[in-house]
Structures are given as structure tokens and as C-alpha cells.
N, C-alpha and C positions, 0 to 999 in steps of 0.2 A: 597585552596578551597576543595581539596580532604580530607585533615585532618578535616576540619569543617564538611563535610558531614559524615565522619566516626564517629566523636564524636556525631553528632546528632543522628545517628543510634544506637550507643553504649548506649546512654541514652534513647533509645526507642522513639525517636521523631516521627518515622513512626507510632507507635502504638497510640500516642497522636493525630496525624493528623487523623488517621482512626477512632478513637473513636468519635471525634467531627465533622468530615466531612463525615457523613453517607449518601451516595448517590449511586445510581447505576452507573456503569461505563462501557463504551465500549472501548476496546483497539484495536489498529491495528498495525500489523507488515507488512512486505513485504515478505521476505524470510528468511530461516534459513539453513545454509549449511557450509561446509568447504570453507574458502576463500583463494585465492592466495594473494590478496591485499585488505585490508580493505579500503584503499584510493580510489580504483576503484570500488569495490563491496560494496558501502556504504549502499545499500538497503538490504544487507544480514547480518543477525545476526549470531554470532558464536554459534554453537550447544550447547556447554557447558553453555554459559551464558543464552541461551534460556531455557534450562532445569531448571536452578536455578530460573529463573523468574517464571516458571510454578509451581515449588514446593512452592515458596513463595505465589503465588496467591491461590493455592489449600489449603494451610494452613490457610490463612487469609480471604478468600472470598468464596462466593457461585458462582461457575462458571456454567452458564446456557446457553442453546441454544438460538439462535436468535429468534426462534419461541416462546420459553418460555418468552423471553424478550418482544416480541410484545404483548403477552397475558397479561402480568403484566402491561405494559404501557397503554394499552387500558382500562383495568379494574381498574387501579390505585391501584394495589396490591403489589407494591414494598416493599421489606423488607429493602431496601437501603443498601444491603450487596452484591448485584449482580455484577458479572463481565461477559461480553461477549467478546469472543476472535474472532477477524477478521483478515483476510490477504488480501492485495490488489495486483492486477495485474494478478496473476495466474502462479507463477513460478513452475517449475517442482519439486523443493525441497519441495513444499507444500504437494506433494504426497509421496515422497520418504524419507523425513526427518521429516516434521512437523506432518503428520498424525500418523506415528508409535509412536512418543513421546506422543502425546496427547491421542492416543488410549490406551497406556500403563497406563495412569492415568485416563482413562475413562472420557475424557473431550470433549465436543462438540466445534466445531468452524465453521466459515463461510469463504469461499474464494470468493472474487469478481474478476471475470475474464474479460479481454478485448478480445472480440471474434475474432477480426481481427488478433491479435498476436497469438492466439491459432490456428487459421487457417493457417497462413503463416509461423509461427515460427520466425518471425522477432523480434529482440530484441527491447526493449522499447527505445524511443529516448534519455532519460536521461542516460540510460545504455550505449548506443552507444557513447554519448558525453564523458563520463568518460573513456571508453575503448580507444577511439581515442586520447583524450587530455592527459590522465594520464597513460594509460596502454600500448600504442603502441611504446613508445620510439621515437616518431617523434620530429624533431626539428622545424617544421613549418607545418601549415595546411591551406587549402583554403576552403572557403565556397562561391562558385561563385553565388549562388542564392541570397545571401545577399551582394555581393561585399565585402567580408571580408577576410582578411588574418591575421593569428596569428603566432607569434614567440613563440616557446616553449623551449627556451634554458636554462631556470632556473625555480625553483619552483614557484617563484612569477608570472612569465609569464604564466606558466601552470595553476595556480589557477585562475588568472584573466580571462584567455581565457575560462576556464571551466564554470566559473560563468556567464560570458557574454552570452555564448551560451545557458546555462541553462535557463537564463531569457527569451531569444528568444523562446526557446522551450515551455515555460510555458505561453507565452503571445500572440503568433501569431496564426492566423487561422491554422487549421489542414493541409491544403494543403502546406503552407509554412513550417510547422514543418516537413512534410514528405520530402520536398525538402532539407531542412537543414540536416536531418538525412542521406539522400542518399549522399549528398555532403561530410559529415563527413566520410562515409565508403569509398568513392572514393579516399581518401587520402592514402589508402593502396591498394595493389593488391588483387585480389580475393582470391589467395592462403593465403596471410597474414591475410585477414579477417576471413577465415575459421579457421586458427590457433588461432587467438585471441578469436573467439567464443568458441573454445574448451578449451582454457586456462581459460577463465572467464565463464565457463559453469554454474556457480551458478546462473547466471541471465537469464538462458534459460527459456522461457515460456513453459508451458505444450502444448502438442498437444491434439486433441479431444479424442483420445483413453485414454489418461491419465486423462483428465477431467472426462470422463465417469467413469473410474475406481474409481477416487476419490469420485465422486458423489454417488457411490454405498456403500460407507462406512457409517455405522450407525451413526457416530458422525459428519458427514459433511453436510453442506448446501452450495449450489452454488448460488451466486448472480451475478449481472451485474456490470461491471466497464466501460461501453460504448463499442463501437466497436473498435475504434482506440486509446483508452486511451486519448481522447481529453480533454482539460481543458474547461469546460463549462462557459467561461467568455464572456464579452461583445464583444470581437473581433471576436468571432465565428459567422458564418452565422446561423440565427435561424433555417433554414431548415436543416442544417447539424447537429445542436444540437438535433433537433427532431428525425432525422434519427438515430443518434448514441444512443440515450436513448431508443427509442422504438424498433428499429430493433435488438439491442443486446439481448433484452428479447425474441424476437421471435426466434432468432438463438439458444439461450441457450435451450429454451423449446423444439425446434425441435430436437436438438442433444441429449438432456438428456431424452426426453419424460417425463418431469416433470415440474411443475410450477416454474417459477422464480419470487419470490415475493419481492426481496430486491435489492437495488441499492446503490452503493457508488460512490461519485464524485471523478474522478481522480484529484489528487493534491488538492482536497477540494474546487475547484473553482466552483461557481454557480451564477446564476442570478435569478431574480423573474420568468423569463420565464422558465428557466430550472426546477425550483422548481415546477411550475404548471404542467409541463410535467411529472415529477417524481411522483407527487401526483396522477395523473390520471392513471399512468401506473403500479406503484408498491405499495405494502402495506406500505413499509417504505423506506426512503432514508437516507443516512448517509454522513455527512461531515467529515472534518478533523480538525474542530475547537472544541477542547475538553475541553475548560475552562468554558463552559456554563453548568449549572446544567440540568440534565435530569429529565423531568416530563411529565405528559400527557398534559401539557400546551405548550410543544415544537411544533414547526412546524414539522410535521411527515415526511417531505421530506428532512430535513437537521438535523437529530439527531446528536448531537456532539459525536466525538470519540477522544480518546487520543492517539497520536503517541508515541510508546514505545521507550525510549532511549536505547542505547546499553550498557551504563555503569550501572552496577548492583546497586550501591549505589544511583545513580541518579534516576534509575527506582523506587526504594523503596520510594523515597521522592515524585517524581512527581505523581505516581499513587494514593498516599494517599492524596496529596495536592489538586489535581484537580479531577473532576470539583468542583467548589465552588460557 
């Protein structure tokens, strides 16, 4: 497969795709940093790869701000050559790594932050899951709130355990997600957890001082990613979904003393109810389903975005192939 992709690019297959698939695109990353373990810090992209991606995009596309995108969307004035750069969650490396790189190239970008994690400093549930199951060297773990016990004596058991827990974190109500996350952390001592957080600090969320500092950069827009990074699926209580979507905007605006106009769904999960809330609360909302074409006929509360792959060759193919 690697050789096929390489040959495709050698013969300028990406150029052909880009020529015939002229549509605006919104891309999303999570973080960019030095990694101790790519298997644990899967949401973090290597710095060198990221800069190569940005050079490629700058050479072949017009990279515009999210505000410029909204203006062209509403006025139907797309050139179909646009790219918007977005980042989810609010990792500290968005300030210390991403912003300096994109500022060097004079490129705008948007960061969608989960306000509760910014306030508490708590790592995101899926990050905790990978750190405990894959990065702590444990032979077994317990999750009492779900009456679950996992053996981690080999790679197959580790992967299966991580996947099963990840599914729970993405499909259960927020209160159960918080209980599972706390259970995972209790499998190690307080001292061990602090050491693990320092070891895998690439997945540390920003604090409010850092978000404020980032928001003051000329090339940055801050949007909402709920309060507790909850997945807005059918299993969530409607009142909780409303609180997460509306209160996160209020918190961001109070902290930054600036309007928060944009929202991105954590893990891309949404319902008709959440869409209505987003459309009432924000100018635009963004999903993680990037294979649909962007136009002013889109539902403005779930505009599709393309998740960026870590492999550079795959990146060059995917971002030219989709959306279509």
C-alpha cells in the first residue's frame, strides 16, 4: 500500500484530484508536539510532519480564517480553493508549538476548547484511557463503576481493553464517562499519576492564562468544544447537552471578553436537538464528517471537516480526494 501511494504521488495523482475536485475544505487536528509514544499520544502529530503538511497546503491552497470562510459561505463567493485550519480540545501545544509555526507562515487558525478541562487541567478521557492502558505498564486494571476488569499481559489484551473502554467513553452519558475516567486513574497511585501526566505532557490542556494569551494572537480564533468534551449523542440527557453547548460559550466570552461565534462537536457526535441548539447559539457549528461537500446548502450547525491523517502521503491523497 505504501508503494502504491508513493507511485500515485510521483505521477501527480494529488494534482489530478485537486484539479477535478475543486471544493472548499476545513481540516482539523488536535495537537502537535514531541511525543514519547505515538501509540499513547495518538492525538498528537509529530512537529516535522505537521510543518511539511502546512508547507504543502500553503503551496497548493488558499488558507483563510474561519471568519473569512463564514463570509464566503453566506455570500456564496467560494473560489473552491479554500482551506480552513482548525484544532480540537485546546492542548497547550496549540499555543507553544502550533501558533509559532503558523505565525511563521502568516496563517490563521481556530482552536475549539473544552472549558471544563481548561479550568481544571484534567486530561481528556480518551487520553487517560490510553495513558493507563498503554502507557502505565500495568498488568491489569479495574473499572468498578462498570464492574469491569481487564488483563493487560500482552499487546492483544491491551488493544482490546483500550478499544472497549474507548467505546464506553464515546457512547455513555457524561456522568458515567467521568466515573470511568476516575476509575482508570485510581489504578495507579497519586504519585504515579503525576509522573504519567508529566511523561505524556503533550496531551496537557491549556489553562485560562494560556487560552487568553493564544486568543490575543492576530492569527487565532477561539471557539467552543462543549464544557466537558461530551459527545452530543442520544444517550446524553437533553438538559446536559443544552448546558454544555450554551454555557461553554458564556464561559469563553467572559474569560476572553470577546464573542465566541463558532462551535465544534466533540468526536463529531450530534443529534437534531443539539443541531438546533448550536444554530441558535453560534454562527456556525462544525462536525467531523468531512466527506460531504461544503456549500451554502449545508446545515450551518454541522459543517463537515476532514480529520488530518498523520502519514504525509496519506494526507496528500485524502485532503485532495475529499470532500466530494
